[in-house]
Phi, psi and omega in degrees: 000333176296322176296319181301311190294315175302318178297311176299319175293323182294325183292316178299317179295318177301314182300313184288326183277344186272330185298305183298322180292329175289323178296324186263023174087001177285195180244008175068183178291146175217173183297329181292345180274348188258153173263107187261358189300326177270009183267151177269173183305317179306306176309303186303315186287326182294314183291314177307319180290318177299318181300314179299311179304307175311311178300308186292325177294320181296313184295314178300318186287357174279350178301132181286349171271120184297328178295302182298324188295313181299312183294319173297325171295320181290323176300308177304323179295310180295324181295318174305311185297326176292316178297317173292325172299312175307317171302313172298327178290319182292318193257339186271136176256009181266123188290327175297319184290312177296325183288321174300314181296328179291313176301320182288320175308307187291318180298316177293325178295320178297312177305310187300311184298315174301314184296313182300323173300321181287326166302312181296327177289328186285325189296000000 
């Protein structure tokens, strides 16, 4: 549970630091901005997934069609949730956390497939 708690704190810090810098035209927090030497494998994998997700969400939002922009941003969001869930499944030793991560992964994979189908239809 200590690893999960640390990962959640790292995620909260990233989320709180990213919003203002995105609004000001920056790139938000990224892995390169963080001191990762004291982080465990779950934290590193989660931060890598969040960094990838944030970049993909921003890229998706650049589509000139507002419907596609939103769907592409959401697709990246769901993929990020899948990637972070996989990290928790791989690195957590807590049965409850692994169970929740599997559930979250399945739900987000389903949502991702649905959004990707809608994106293909819109094009």
